[in-house]
Each structure stands twice: as C-alpha cells, then as structure tokens.
VOGU-3710 file (C-alpha; in Angstrom, 3 decimals, decimal comma):
1> mkmfaviiwi> -9,460/8,977/-19,664  -8,521/5,350/-19,084  -9,236/2,607/-21,573  -8,511/-1,074/-21,379  -9,208/-4,135/-23,440  -10,503/-7,432/-22,240  -9,431/-10,323/-24,432  -11,055/-13,668/-23,804  -10,484/-16,949/-25,546  -13,123/-19,550/-24,831
11> flvfftsnve> -12,955/-22,891/-26,580  -15,678/-25,531/-26,343  -16,467/-28,407/-28,648  -18,163/-27,800/-31,995  -19,937/-30,648/-33,704  -21,158/-28,724/-36,754  -20,583/-25,451/-38,535  -24,236/-24,491/-38,228  -24,850/-21,984/-35,433  -27,793/-20,289/-33,795
21> aawvvvkgqa> -27,937/-17,228/-31,557  -29,442/-16,815/-28,111  -29,583/-13,845/-25,782  -28,473/-14,638/-22,246  -28,046/-12,544/-19,105  -25,007/-13,371/-16,990  -23,423/-11,967/-13,868  -19,739/-11,517/-13,112  -18,044/-10,511/-9,880  -14,540/-9,529/-8,869
31> nivdgnvska> -12,865/-8,138/-5,783  -11,465/-4,607/-5,848  -7,813/-4,897/-4,868  -5,906/-1,776/-3,796  -8,712/0,444/-5,101  -8,203/-0,687/-8,710  -11,813/-0,554/-9,954  -10,800/-0,859/-13,619  -9,002/-4,163/-13,024  -11,974/-5,471/-11,007
41> redaieqalt> -14,335/-4,517/-13,825  -12,106/-6,310/-16,321  -12,095/-9,475/-14,197  -15,872/-9,308/-13,633  -16,599/-8,981/-17,371  -14,228/-11,863/-18,129  -15,963/-14,049/-15,558  -19,433/-13,180/-16,876  -18,553/-13,994/-20,477  -16,853/-17,217/-19,420
51> yaalqngaqf> -20,030/-18,254/-17,597  -22,069/-17,389/-20,700  -19,961/-19,744/-22,784  -19,927/-22,548/-20,222  -23,684/-22,388/-19,733  -24,592/-22,286/-23,406  -21,937/-24,371/-25,143  -20,677/-21,469/-27,237  -17,277/-21,269/-28,861  -16,020/-17,833/-29,677
61> tskqtvnngq> -13,275/-15,283/-29,293  -14,154/-11,832/-28,128  -12,561/-8,456/-27,582  -14,281/-5,805/-25,519  -13,316/-2,204/-24,913  -14,467/-0,313/-21,840  -14,344/3,466/-21,915  -15,091/5,188/-18,586  -17,142/2,238/-17,467  -19,147/1,959/-20,714
71> lvqdsftink> -18,891/-1,320/-22,615  -18,578/-0,573/-26,345  -20,266/-2,864/-28,857  -17,837/-5,378/-30,327  -17,705/-8,341/-32,671  -17,245/-11,988/-31,769  -15,438/-14,415/-34,049  -16,670/-17,986/-34,149  -14,284/-20,745/-35,152  -14,105/-20,835/-38,961
81> qsqatkveli> -16,875/-18,243/-39,157  -17,198/-14,527/-38,422  -20,483/-13,244/-37,166  -21,385/-9,930/-35,518  -23,100/-10,011/-32,145  -23,720/-7,678/-29,223  -22,770/-7,380/-25,601  -24,648/-4,918/-23,424  -23,749/-3,772/-19,934  -27,066/-3,834/-18,071
91> kefiegeklt> -25,800/-2,556/-14,737  -22,772/-2,294/-12,514  -22,618/-1,801/-8,770  -20,109/-1,952/-5,929  -20,787/-3,485/-2,515  -17,926/-3,156/-0,077  -14,838/-4,380/-1,920  -16,711/-6,376/-4,569  -17,743/-5,125/-8,020  -20,629/-6,821/-9,846
101> vmlradvqqp> -21,573/-6,468/-13,521  -24,676/-7,755/-15,311  -24,220/-8,380/-19,032  -26,669/-9,218/-21,792  -24,865/-11,176/-24,483  -25,895/-12,557/-27,867  -24,178/-15,954/-27,646  -23,492/-17,861/-30,838  -24,279/-21,520/-30,412  -23,910/-24,550/-32,708
111> qdakcdsqql> -27,234/-26,219/-33,422  -25,955/-29,684/-32,612  -23,707/-28,727/-29,681  -26,266/-30,008/-27,211  -27,483/-33,563/-27,084  -31,254/-33,743/-26,937  -31,143/-37,019/-25,045  -28,422/-35,903/-22,653  -29,799/-33,395/-20,221  -28,492/-35,013/-17,052
121> kaailvpqsl> -25,493/-34,091/-14,940  -22,970/-36,590/-13,618  -21,784/-36,600/-10,012  -17,986/-36,416/-9,790  -16,211/-37,534/-6,622  -13,369/-35,113/-5,796  -11,077/-36,511/-3,064  -8,165/-34,702/-1,436  -5,434/-33,828/-3,942  -2,277/-35,882/-3,912
131> ikdraqlryg> 1,084/-34,112/-3,865  4,385/-35,406/-5,149  6,674/-33,439/-2,786  5,170/-32,208/0,463  8,391/-30,344/1,269  7,359/-27,744/-1,317  4,521/-26,679/1,008  7,030/-25,203/3,463  7,621/-22,095/1,359  4,777/-19,828/2,428
141> nigffeknls> 3,666/-22,383/5,021  0,714/-23,381/2,831  -0,203/-26,503/4,743  -3,575/-28,096/3,883  -3,108/-26,888/0,298  -4,126/-30,325/-1,024  -7,424/-30,128/0,869  -8,146/-26,522/-0,068  -7,304/-27,087/-3,739  -9,814/-29,952/-3,953
151> qrlgdaidaq> -12,433/-27,793/-2,249  -11,735/-24,994/-4,744  -11,920/-27,428/-7,651  -15,199/-28,943/-6,447  -16,763/-25,522/-5,854  -15,764/-24,456/-9,380  -17,322/-27,604/-10,876  -20,590/-26,828/-9,088  -20,533/-23,200/-10,264  -19,369/-23,605/-13,855
161> sissfahiha> -19,746/-27,133/-15,238  -22,581/-27,799/-17,668  -22,230/-31,592/-17,495  -21,456/-32,401/-13,859  -21,542/-31,442/-10,208  -19,124/-32,363/-7,413  -19,232/-34,703/-4,454  -16,455/-33,019/-2,501  -14,484/-35,229/-0,112  -11,561/-32,868/0,409
171> nerldveqal> -10,781/-34,291/3,864  -10,351/-37,814/2,541  -7,099/-38,784/0,881  -7,212/-41,538/-1,716  -4,360/-44,018/-1,365  -3,611/-44,670/-5,004  -1,225/-47,550/-4,331  -4,016/-49,510/-2,638  -6,944/-48,167/-4,633  -5,709/-48,915/-8,140
181> vdirgyrlps> -7,078/-52,207/-9,351  -4,247/-53,327/-11,577  -0,520/-52,654/-11,690  -0,797/-50,423/-14,744  -2,950/-47,942/-12,835  -5,663/-47,643/-15,495  -8,632/-48,516/-13,278  -10,064/-47,540/-9,907  -12,339/-49,805/-7,852  -16,067/-49,364/-8,253
191> wlseitdsqy> -16,655/-49,145/-4,497  -15,405/-45,545/-4,601  -18,423/-44,557/-6,663  -20,802/-46,910/-4,870  -20,236/-45,497/-1,386  -20,608/-41,914/-2,654  -23,160/-42,514/-5,455  -20,813/-40,836/-7,941  -20,683/-41,549/-11,655  -17,034/-40,495/-11,950
201> vllpeiidis> -13,945/-40,077/-9,765  -11,634/-37,115/-10,405  -8,114/-37,577/-9,049  -5,993/-34,381/-8,739  -2,220/-34,904/-8,440  -0,012/-31,895/-7,654  3,247/-32,428/-9,522  5,127/-29,205/-8,738  4,549/-26,106/-6,582  8,216/-25,214/-6,145
211> tdpaeshmmg> 9,438/-21,614/-5,905  12,248/-20,236/-8,051  14,956/-18,195/-6,317  14,273/-14,442/-6,248  16,308/-12,389/-8,718  18,361/-9,485/-7,351  18,710/-6,191/-9,201  20,772/-3,033/-8,896  23,714/-4,660/-7,076  21,409/-6,510/-4,720
221> lwssdpnrqf> 19,591/-3,398/-3,468  16,191/-4,868/-4,323  14,750/-8,162/-5,502  11,769/-9,088/-7,634  9,128/-11,500/-6,400  10,149/-15,116/-7,028  8,118/-17,158/-9,479  6,200/-20,116/-8,117  5,330/-23,093/-10,271  2,013/-24,888/-10,395
231> qirlslyhgi> 1,749/-28,163/-12,266  -1,142/-30,565/-11,808  -2,405/-33,709/-13,453  -6,150/-34,427/-13,387  -7,451/-37,915/-14,161  -11,112/-38,876/-14,551  -12,260/-42,453/-13,909  -15,611/-44,033/-14,687  -17,347/-45,002/-11,474  -18,741/-48,326/-12,707
241> sgeqvwsqsy> -16,021/-49,737/-14,949  -13,172/-48,048/-13,074  -11,501/-47,201/-16,371  -9,677/-43,947/-16,942  -11,696/-41,910/-19,437  -9,628/-38,703/-19,426  -6,327/-37,344/-18,130  -4,643/-33,996/-18,685  -1,700/-32,078/-17,209  -1,696/-28,309/-16,719
251> atsspwefpk> 1,156/-25,990/-15,785  1,683/-22,304/-15,083  3,884/-20,009/-13,002  3,247/-16,653/-11,337  5,044/-14,280/-8,966  4,834/-15,216/-5,292  3,944/-11,838/-3,837  4,312/-12,691/-0,149  7,389/-12,456/2,111  9,286/-15,726/2,346
261> qetvpsnhqr> 8,574/-16,368/6,030  4,928/-15,287/5,940  2,256/-17,921/6,495  -0,302/-17,745/3,689  -3,295/-20,025/4,411  -4,617/-21,444/1,167  -8,206/-21,246/2,391  -8,054/-17,432/2,686  -9,146/-14,987/0,000  -5,779/-13,254/0,250
271> fwlsaygksi> -4,169/-16,332/-1,253  -6,700/-16,713/-4,082  -6,687/-12,994/-4,922  -2,919/-13,027/-5,426  -1,377/-13,483/-8,862  -0,505/-17,070/-7,975  -4,028/-17,892/-6,788  -5,594/-16,338/-9,887  -3,312/-18,375/-12,158  -4,515/-21,560/-10,440
281> dkiivnaied> -8,139/-20,482/-10,878  -7,577/-20,033/-14,615  -6,221/-23,578/-14,845  -9,283/-24,841/-12,967  -11,584/-23,095/-15,465  -9,673/-24,633/-18,382  -9,849/-28,065/-16,763  -13,614/-27,819/-16,278  -14,034/-26,927/-19,956  -11,977/-29,997/-20,898
291> idstlncrpi> -14,016/-32,225/-18,584  -17,239/-30,866/-20,073  -15,932/-31,634/-23,545  -15,128/-35,182/-22,433  -18,503/-35,796/-20,796  -20,565/-34,007/-23,425  -23,126/-36,416/-24,895  -21,853/-39,360/-22,827  -24,870/-41,150/-21,311  -25,232/-40,924/-17,540
301> lgqvvakqhd> -25,465/-44,408/-16,085  -27,464/-44,719/-12,906  -27,646/-47,838/-10,765  -30,405/-49,663/-8,946  -29,602/-49,267/-5,248  -32,802/-50,812/-3,848  -35,638/-53,013/-5,175  -38,941/-54,223/-3,821  -41,412/-56,035/-6,055  -42,014/-53,765/-9,073
311> rvilnlgrrh> -40,388/-50,677/-7,550  -36,721/-49,657/-7,703  -34,639/-46,781/-6,354  -31,913/-45,227/-8,519  -28,862/-43,311/-7,324  -29,870/-40,395/-9,569  -31,940/-37,493/-8,305  -32,929/-33,897/-8,716  -29,318/-32,663/-8,797  -28,694/-34,902/-11,794
321> gikvgddfql> -31,672/-33,407/-13,625  -34,142/-36,251/-13,020  -37,846/-35,328/-13,176  -41,058/-37,174/-12,392  -42,271/-38,921/-15,545  -38,807/-39,588/-17,004  -38,431/-42,941/-18,768  -35,416/-45,165/-18,138  -34,287/-48,450/-19,582  -32,707/-50,962/-17,230
331> ilqqnmpdrf> -29,533/-52,749/-18,311  -28,610/-55,949/-16,517  -25,083/-55,869/-15,099  -22,924/-58,949/-14,811  -19,383/-59,275/-13,490  -16,905/-61,334/-15,489  -13,382/-62,234/-14,264  -10,500/-61,152/-16,504  -7,120/-62,869/-16,977  -5,904/-61,405/-13,673
341> dkmravagks> -9,029/-62,739/-11,922  -10,312/-59,186/-11,488  -14,029/-58,627/-11,969  -15,106/-56,613/-15,002  -18,600/-55,156/-15,434  -20,474/-56,442/-18,487  -23,850/-55,065/-19,619  -26,597/-57,424/-20,740  -29,729/-56,735/-22,760  -33,004/-56,127/-20,952
351> kaniiidqvt> -36,530/-55,171/-21,963  -37,305/-53,691/-18,556  -38,381/-50,050/-18,599  -39,188/-47,859/-15,614  -40,965/-44,538/-15,090  -39,858/-42,132/-12,375  -42,636/-41,278/-9,922  -40,731/-39,774/-6,958  -37,571/-37,654/-6,887  -35,300/-36,448/-4,081
361> ektatavlvd> -32,041/-34,524/-4,337  -29,921/-37,672/-4,667  -32,300/-40,519/-5,557  -35,352/-41,355/-7,611  -38,043/-43,997/-7,162  -39,459/-45,687/-10,233  -42,076/-48,272/-11,192  -41,418/-51,069/-13,662  -43,644/-50,791/-16,724  -43,766/-54,573/-17,152
371> knasynvqin> -44,134/-56,243/-13,760  -43,000/-59,573/-15,216  -39,593/-58,031/-15,910  -39,018/-57,439/-12,202  -37,769/-60,991/-11,708  -34,621/-60,270/-13,710  -33,826/-56,894/-12,140  -31,160/-56,920/-9,440  -29,433/-54,342/-7,251  -26,514/-52,681/-9,097
381> dlaikm> -28,178/-53,102/-12,490  -27,754/-50,040/-14,700  -30,304/-47,453/-15,793  -30,070/-45,092/-18,748  -32,495/-42,335/-19,685  -34,485/-42,952/-22,851
//
C-alpha cells in the first residue's frame, strides 16, 4: 500500500484577518511519466489547489494524504489563524498519458481580499525574453528558448492570473537600449502599449541558464546528471506612464536529464516535463502570484482611441471584463516636458462620464452622459471604471 503526501504552500495578499469560506470546484491535470500514476496524481492535485487559490484570492497552507487513490480529509492553516476545512475528490480519470482530477475545496477567503470596484483585468504585453549570454543555449541545443519561454509565460498568465491576461508577442524582441526612455532605465515608451492596447509591459530577462559540470562517482564509472541553473528577472512597466511598477528576480536549479549532445527543443513537452522544465514552471507560477499581488486593487486605466461627436471608443473590451451598462469617468491627459525634455503624462480633472453601450473582445463603445463635455474629450484621454 503506497501513501504519499502533497504539501503546498500558497501565499497571496491578505488585507484583513477576517475570512469567509466558499466551496469551489477545480480541475487539475498532469502527465503520467514512465507509468508513475501516483506522481501524476500528486502533480494534478497540486495544480488544482493552486488554481483554487489563484482564482479565489485565498492564502493557506495545506497538507493532503492520498491512500490508494482516496484523498483523506485534512486541515488547512490560514496565516495567523487555524481553521478546519474540507477537500473532496469528486472524480479521477485517465485519458492516454494524462491524469485528471476534479476536487471540491472549501477555500478560506479574506472578506476584503477582493476590491469591489476592481473587477477588470489588465492586458500585459509579453515580448520575447532577453538573454544575457546566448552561448549558454548551446548546451542541449535549446535555441529559440527566449521565444518559447515568453510563450509559456504568456500562456500561464492567461490560465492562472486573476488580475491580467497576456498579449503575447514572443516573436518580437524588445531592444532595451533603444526602448528605454531615460539613461537610468526606469521607464519604457508609451508607444509599446499604444500599438498593442496593453495596460502593462512585462520584460523577462534571462540572467543565467548555465550547466554545472557533471559529477563522477565510483572512480569515474558513472556520473550523475549535471545541474542546470535558471535565473530570471521580470520587470513590469505601466503602459501609459512608462514607469517601472514592479521587478523581481527568481532563481532555481535542477538536474539536466538529457545527454549532453542531444537537441532538446524548448517548445516540446519532453522539455517541460523534465525536472528542469518543471522547476521553471514553478517559478512562473510564483511570478504570476507576485504580479497579481502587485496589480490587486490597482485601477485599470483605459484610453480613448477614437471619438466622434458624443461617442468614444475605449481600448478595453470583453476580455478586460467590460460589460454593457458600465459607467466610466474620463480623465483628461496632458503631456508635460520634464528636465530632460521628455514628455510625462499628467492627468487633469474632468466631469465627463460615459456609459458603455457596445462591447467587443478588445474594445468598447460608449456615449457621453453630458454632450457638452464632448468638446474637452480628446483621443488618448484616460477612462476609469466608476
């Protein structure tokens, strides 16, 4: 009889010690590698509970025990509080080499963790990752890793983030030396967000993917897999002001399980199912949690991209969470030169309000409540949900 424990630490922001419970149903999936169903089940349960936390803003630690495929009731511990809750395994099935579990979990949730006025999602532009030393790609012949990493990161944002979705431009490399507005590198130009209708720009920079030498054992008769490093710095810039609002570095290392001369394409599942690929995925999950914490309760600023008489079009749509009937306040935007003669966006007061009457995936059309206010409204003015 085999038993294993799944230990998951999920940390999201708490704004108050008051909590409320909510039952949620979540799905987790994992590939069965080398016939190891128990390990696949462990990974699927971990994924499902991670999704439950990301989707509901919960903060908890949990420990589950699975005995012959049966998930035993356990207790969750909330930060600074202990409260019993339940996790039920609804069903489990295997299709091909993939195992799927459906869980019903009683998620503990702080009452004030969600912002009532902030129900929109921000679009994040994800360009091709930069890399400090391209020579490190030679080991394993993992060319196009920068492109595939950005694609993986963008896909994970779409699947897991509660505050954003991705505009993936993995084929387009951002030339930082030309793109940075000032010599200190704190700002990115607003045209990056304008041409993609993104509220933020996420810049991934690969610092280190070097491989340590393999260690020999037993007088050189056999060698262990060499460890490969993964260090990345992620920086988030506001699309309108260009200012850096968040930056964080992450690092890990895992065994490189492939022969030295073997080509391992980084867009293949074989790469991402390896120990090294899984360690990168865990960093991506942690990064998305940190980004969500940064963007939580920050207002989403839309922009007027077209105007005719008393009607305007915003660069916010259905994907952002916009609905017909939503009220927005317009904020007049002015550009002011700084001491380096660079233009800085400045918001001005406005009494103009609009009501959304048409919505597409990426845009929304609205009517000005006060037609007299239309004279002051210009393209690129800001809009914030009321």
